[in-house]
N, C-alpha and C positions, 0 to 999 in steps of 0.2 A: 720213627714216625710216632713217636709217644707211647707205644706199648710197654709192657711188663713184659720182659723175655726171658725164659729160661732155656738151658741148653742142657739136654740128657746125654750124656756120652760115654765113651769107655776110658780106660784108664792110659789108652794109647795117645802119645803128644808128640810134637817136635821139639827137640833142644834147640839151644841158642845156634847151634851149629848146623841145624837143618836135617838131624839125624833123627830116625824115629826113638823113641824111649818111652817109658811105662811110669806114672806114678805108682808109688810104693803100695798104696792102700786107696780106698773109696774115699773122697774129699769131695766138699764144697765150698764155692768161694765165688765173691764177683770178681769177674774180670774190669780190665780198665775201662770198659765201653759201658758198665753198669749191667752188664747181661751176668746172673746169676747161674752159675755152672755146677753140674752135677757130675761126678764121674763115678761109675759105677764098676765094679769086678764081673767077670763071666761067672757064672754058676759052676758049680763044681760036678765031675770032673773037667777042668778047666780046659783041658785038651780038647774035649769034644765040643763042650758049648762055645769056646773061642771060634770053632769053626761054624757053628750052627748060630752064633751070635745070640746066646741068651744071656741075660743079665741079673744079678741077683738084686731084688728091689725093686724092679721097675714100675710095677705097678703102685706101690706105696709112693715112689715119688711122684708119678704122675697125678695119685691122689693129693698130694702136699700141693701141687702147683694149682690145682684147679683149673685148668687151662680152657679158654673159648676156643682157640684154634691150636691143633698139632700139626707141625709139618714134619713129615718123615722124610729123612735123607737116605733116598733109595727105599725100594720094597725087597732087597735081597738079605732078610735076618729072619729068624724065626719067631721073635719075639714081636712080630705083627700080630701075633695071636694076643698079645697082651695088650698090645694098643686096642685090638677089636674088644677086649673084656671090658677095658675102661669105657669106650665109645658108646658099646652095648647098654652100659649102666648111665651114661650121661648123652643121650642123643641128640643133646642140642649144640654140642661139638662139632666144630667143620675141622675136617681132617685133608690136608693137602700132602703130595709127596712129590719127589723128584725122582729122576734115575740119570745115573751118570755111565752106564754099561753101553756097550754098543759090540759091533761085530769086529771092531778093530782092536779095542782094548780088553775083549771078555770074549768068553766062549770060542776061543781059537784052538781048541783041541777037540777030540771026540768026548771026553770025560766030560770037560768044561761044559762041551754046548748040549751034549744029551743028558747029561746026569745032574750036574750042578744047576744048569740054569733051566733047562727044559723041566726038568723034574721036580728038584729042591725049592730052588728060588720061585719058580713059577706057582707052586703050590702056595707061598708064603705071601706072595704078592696077590693071588688070589683070595687069600684070607681076609686082606684088607678092603680089596677092591669094591665091596657092596658100600662102603663107608666113605670112600673117596668123593670130595667135590671135585677136584683135579688131579691128575698125576703129569707132571711136565718132564719133558725129555728137554735135555739143556742144549740139544743140538737135532737137527731134523732126524739124522741117523738114530738116535737115542729114542724119538719119538717112534719110529718106525720097530725098535727093538722091544718097546713095552708094548707093542700092538702083535708082533709077531712071535716073539718068545715067550712073554709073559701073559699074552692073551688078555691084556687088558681091553676094555671095550673102548673102541676109537672114538666115542664121545666123551670119554673122561679124559683123553689124552690131549694135550697141547704142547706145542713149543713156547718154551721160555728161556732166553740166553742166560748165560752168565755174564759176567759184566766186570766191571771195577768199582771200589769204594770212591765215588768222587767226593767225600770228605777228605780223603787221604791225598786228592792231586792237590798240589801246593797253588796257591794262586801266582806267587812270584817266579810264574816259569822261566823267564830270562835270569832270573839270579840262579836259581838253582842248575839250570842249565850252564850258566859259567863256571859255576862251582865246582861242578862233577868233573868238567871237562879240563878244569885248572887242575884238579887233584888227579887226573889219570894222564895228563902231560898231552892234552888234545887242544889243537887250536881252534878257535872260534869258526874258522873258515873250512876246517876238515870236515869230511863227510862221515857219519858214523852210522854204523849199522848195530842194531840190538837184535841179540838172541837169548835164548836161557831154558830154563826148566831142568827137569832129570834127563841128563845127557847120555841116552843110550844110544844103540845102533840106528834104532829105527827114528830118532829124531834128526838125522842125516847132517847132524853138525859139522862132521867130518867133509860132507858134500859141500856146504857153505864156505869153509876153511879152505877147500881146494878152488872153488869157484873165486873166491877174491885172491887167491895167488895167481892164478891165470891173469887177471886183469892187470896186476902189477901197478896199482895206482898208490904211490905214497901218503897222498892226501885221503886216502880211505882207511877207516879204523874200524874194528870190530869190538863191541863189548857184550861178555858171556857173563850171565848171572845164573848160574846153575853147577851141579854137583857132576863129576865124571862118572860113570859107573867104571867097575874094573874093567870090564869091557873094551871101555873107551879110554883108557888111562895112557896108551900110546898116543894118543894126540897131544900129549903134554909135551911132547919134545917140539912140534912143530908152533904150539903156544909161546912155549919159552923163547924160541929163536926168532920170533916176529914180534918187535917191539908196537906194531899197531894192532897186536890181539892183546885185549885187557879181560882175562880170565879172574872172574873177582870169587869164583866159588859160589857157596850158598849165599844167599842177600835174604834180609827179611824184607817185609811187602814195601815199607817206604823207599827203603833202597833199592827195589826193582823199580818203583815209577821212577824216581828221581833219574835212574840212567834211562829209562824210557824217555823222558823230558829231555836229557841230554843228547838223545840220538835224531836221527833224520828220517830214519827208517829201520822198521822190523822185518827181521826174515827168520821164519819158520818152514823149512823145506820137507820136515818129516811127519811124524805124528802128531795128532792134536795136543794141544796143552790148555791150560786154562790162561796161559800168558796171551794167547792170540786174543780173547776177548779181552782182556785188559789193554792191552797195545792198541786196539781200536778204541777202547772206552777212552784212552788217554788223549786220541787224535793222532797215532802216529800211523802215517802211510807204511801197508806192509805188505811183504810177499808171502804167501802161505800156499802149501803143498795143497794140489787140487784133489780133493777128497769128494766122492758122491756124498750127498746130503749134508756135507758140512761147509756150504758155499754161502751159510747164512753172516759169514764176516765182511762178504762183499756189498756193500750197502747201496753205493754209487759209483763204484770205481775208484774207491779208497784204498784197493789193494790190487795185486796181481797175482793170479792164481799158477802155480807151475807144476810140471810133472813130479819134479823134487828130486830124483835119483840120478840126475844127470849133470854133473858140475860144470860141463861144457855149455849146456841150456841155461844152468843159472846164472852164470858168467856172462852170457850174452843179453840176459835180460837185465841182471843188475848193472852192465856197462850203459845200458840204454838209460836206465834210470839216473845213473849218476851224471850223465853227459847230455843232458838235454832237458828243457823246461817243465819236462813231463812232473817230474817232483814237486813242481811248486802247486801246479793243478791238483797233484794227489795230496798235499797238504790241506788244501782248502776244502776237497771233498772228504777227508779225513775228518776233520775238525767238525765237521756237519755229521757224519755218520757216528760221532763218539755218542751222541745224543741217544742212541738206542741203544748203549750199553751201560748206563750208569746205573748202581745199585738203587739209588734213590727212585729211579722209575720202576726200576724191575721190582724192587721189594713190594709196591704198591699192588703191582701186577699178581705177585705169588700168593698174595693171602685175599686178595679181591674185596678190602675192607680198608675203608678209612677209619681212624680210631673211633670215632661218634657213631659207627656202626657197630660196634660190638660193646657189648653190656657188660 
């Protein structure tokens, strides 16, 4: 959009294999997109302040940047007090935030619900609330979490979906589709299902594999981009014994998008993943597990919502899609629905300013 962008974050990052790792010391650099990145260490003692999320030198770095807009990724960190200190000294600065926590991925036991979120993170969220222009829940459920758990004023909460970086979607789709399929030994006439993410039990990837085995269609292939958790390593035998399952392990973002383009259908029969919105943004017809307040991915019938925990139910639904003209209509709808999940559009809504509006 033409803005000068800086990111202030921790030493935590992901390595080339997708595994979490840490920078050895604080560092700043320009990333390949021209964003200036500041990586800060936690205050000492690190064991305490890494939990509270308090950083060394945050106020000084914000002061160096001299931002017109601060976008806070979540409100669940103690250094909201530092952001408040800066904004009180610079009242012309606009502050936006988002929230990725909900009742499925967070607050799932008594301690997390009643202490971590209802007391600690609520306190730090309320610290920043008076200075927020808007706080976005990235799903409808996460909007409710903001209002119920953190008690953010409803007039400050809005829904703003995650999406896909449309700059990263290749324009030569047919060529990319052919290259990926050729690499994996998949015919152009075969039907390809895509899934992925952090493959734990709640993602129900095992349900999907079982559903496809029940269908027994040799023209149907499954591409999996993601890492099996130790709990799900037992799936390796099923994957290795089925030449129509292509397990690629961890993949970088361009690889994931290319695999989506090579596919005919995305299927995520378990918990939410950012890949849901990416699949819709790419224009891929999809099957998702039905979650209350997570039906925002269904724009116009571009996807099918299932209960997700029954492999027989899933196999019946997938068979219907494979063996009818329904997929052609879904593809047409999916391309129209994709326009709602492009970051070129979402970014403008997130900060509510064109470049000319900011001094």
